[in-house]
Every structure is written in C-alpha cells, then in structure tokens.
N, C-alpha and C positions, 0 to 999 in steps of 0.2 A: 718331358721326357721321364719316362719311368725310373725309377731307382735301379741302377746295375751294379754289380759285383763284380769289378774288373781286375784280373791279374795280369801282371808285365812281368816278362821273363828276363834273363840275364841281359845287362845294356854292354857291358864290358866298354866303356868309352866311344859308344857310338851315337853322338850326339845327333846328326843327321838322320839316322834311323828313329830315334825317340822322337825327335819334333814331330817328323812326318807321320808316325803311328799315332801320336797324340792329336794330329791334325785330323786324321781319319775316324779315328775313334770319337772326338769331339765330347769330353766329359763334361759335366757340370757339375753344378753344388748338391744334386741329388745322387751323384754316382759316388762308391765307396772304391777306392783305387789301392790296390795292394801290389806294390814292388817287391820282387823275390829276392833282389841283390845282386852282387857282383858289378857294380857299377864303374869300377876302374879296371884299368891294365887291358892288354889285348888289342885297344882300339884305338881310332885317331885323335880323341879329344876328352881324357876324362875329366878336365876341369869344367869344359862347356856342360858335361851331363851332370857333374855335382851342382853347380849352377842352377840348371834348369830343375833339378829335384828340389833345391832348397824353395825355388820358386813355386814349384808344385805344392810343397808342403804349406805353404802360407795361402794357397788359393782353392784348395781342393780337399776333400775328406781322403785323407792318404795315410797308409800305414808302408814303413819303409823296413823289409829285413835286412840284415847285414848278411853278406857272402862270403866264403872264404877268402876271396880276394881283399873284400873291405878289411876283413879282420885280422889278415896278416900285415896288410897297410898300416893299420892302427898299431899294432903289436911291434912291428919293426918302429915307427915312430917313438913309442913309448919305451923303447928299448926291452922289450919283454923277450925279443926273438933275435937271433943273429940275422944281420943284414943281407947275408948271402941267401937266408930263405925266402925273405921279399924279392929279391934279384930273381932268382929262380922263377918264382909265380910270376912276377912282372913281365918275365921274358924282355926280349930285346926292346920292345914298346915303351916299357917305363911307365911313367905317369906324365903322359902326353898333354899339351896346352899349358903347363904351369910355368914351364922354360923351354928349352931347346929339344928336351924329349931326351936327352941323354941319361943313361942308367946313373951318373953320378949325381943326380939331382939332390939338392939339398933340400929336406923335409920343411926348412921354414920356408920355400916358397910356396907352401900349401896355406891359404888363408885359414885364419883362425876359425873361421865360420863353418868350413869345410871339415876341419877336424871335430869341430861342435856336431856337426850332421851325422858324421859317421859315428860317432861316439856316444851321443845323447840322443838324436832323433831318432835311430835306428833301434830295431829290437831283434831278438833270436827267433822268434816264432810269432804267429798270431791265429787265432782260432775263432771259430762262428760255432752254430748250433750243429752245421752241417759240413764245415770244412776244416782241417789243420792246413795253415801254410808255413812252410820252411824251406830255408835254401837247399839243402841237400835231403834229407830223408829224416824220419824217427821211427825208432824200435816199435814194433805192434803193439807191444804190452805195456809201453812207458806213457804216462800222463806227459804233455809236452812242458808242464811247468816243471817236472822232475829230469827232464832229459838232460843229457851231458851237452852243452852247447857245442864242443866238437863234433860229436855225431849230426849234431842239426846243420853244421856248416858243410861238413866232408862226406857225408855218406853219398855214395854214388847209386843210382838205380840199377837193379839188375835183377833176374829170374827169380831171386831167392825172397824179394819183397813180399811182404805178406800185409793183407788189409789190417788197419788199424782196430783195436777192440774196443773202440767207442763206437765203430759202424760209420764213423765221418771220412769223406774222402780227402786223400793228403795231395795237396798243391805244391809241387816242387819247381826247381830248376837246377842247377848245377852240372846235370849229367847232359852234357852238350848231344843233340841229337843232330849227326851229321847229315842226315837225309834233310833237314830243315823241316822234319813234319813234328808235330805234337804227339808225343808217347802217351797214350790213354791205355791204362790197364785197368781202368774200371775203378779199382780202389785207390790207385794212385794217377795222378796226371802231371807229367813233365813238360814244362813248355820253356825250357832252354833248347830253342830251336837253332843255336851254332852262329849265333851274329858274330862271335868272336873268329869264326872260320869262314867269314864272307858269305854266310847263308840268312838268316832270317831273325829279327826280334818280332815277339808276339806278345798281341794282349789276347785274351781268353775271358769271354764275359760267362759266368758262370751262372747267369738266369736264363740265356737263350742259347748259349753254347757256339754262338757266332765267334770268330776270330778275324783278327786283323794282323798281317805280317809286314814288315819292310825291311829292305835290303841296305846294304850300308850306303847306298846310293839315293835311298828314300823312295824306290819304287815299292808300290803298296802291291798286295794280292789280300783276298778275302776268302772265307770259308766257313763251313758249318761242321763242327766236332762231331754232333752225335745227330 
C-alpha cells in the first residue's frame, strides 16, 4: 500500500464510529495519521476513545492535535479554569466511560496515562510542505509557531476566512458541519462532520481525496471530495 496522509476529524467520545472508521481505512505502517482533536465529551465513551488513541500512538505514525474540548478538560483538571467552564463545554454527557457518567465525576477517575496523552502526546498544530493542520483555525498572516494557541483551538470557520499567506491548505475540525458533509473552501477544508450531533466521523486522504465516514452505530459511507 502506498503512503497516505490521512486526516481524522473530531471524535467526541464515539468509539464505535472510530473503530469502524479505522477498520474501513485500514491504515498500515506506511501511512501518516493526523487526528484533529476533540476526543472527549458529547459522546458515549470518551474513555474508550482515549484508550484506542493511545494504542494507535504506539502502533502507527500518528499526530494528535488538541481540540478546545481536550484543552478545557486539561485546564479544569489542572485548576487553571473554573470547573463550571468545563461543565458547560462537557454538556450533560460529561466524561463517559470513566464512571457512571455523572457530571460530578472526580478527575482522579481518569487514568494517569490519559492525562499524559492529552498533555504530552498531543500538540497545538502540525504542518507539512503542503498543509497546516489545526483544530480550529489560524490567522492568514501568522506562522503556526507564532500563533496564539487559543486561536488555534477556538476559531470557527466562516466566510471571512482567507487563504494562508504560505499558500498551504489549512485542514481543520471544530466547526461542526451539521449537514454531515465536508466543508471544502479550497484553501481551507473542515472535516468536523458533526459526529457529536449524530452525523458522521470523517477520515480524508489528502493524497487521493477519498474519504470515509462512519456514524455513531458504525455504519459506513465513502466518497471522493474532489
């Protein structure tokens, strides 16, 4: 199998969709996987998702970005933000899989390996000669290394987004596409296809423009973006 550059959108605790997606894509040791963040909250099993990502990290060539949900969870655990901020973002689902799923979950129920993954294995952005990968977005005139991390985590896709001055294509998540379709602006491609709203989890091949999508029950659909 030829080398593929594969981007995976926001997962939000949907372990069944993630496992089904990986079964369909069938990555191997020659592929580069890039996960765009938001691994926790809003879905049925955040713990199983992190467990799976840790296993992927030890098996495949993988890059993991932090999303706004991931960084908010970390900051709440570290005492850097008020717990009510985390509660609002986590919604009524909270951190599923670690205990009963109640919002009152103590953070000590989360294994140390999971905190280490979010804190140390994940990063704010990743770039290649052709692409800039971020969770939310990046200012058109800013080098990724100099960008405000909050901007990278929280910026929403909108009509004011402009091509990055480097000429590279920005690949992002975060801006949930309630249609379940990939948003392709040419210079920016958003692959958050609303698994958190019972739509689809997406993997996009940036070599062939093939994509695979799975829903919360693991059903698969495929297509070609361009």
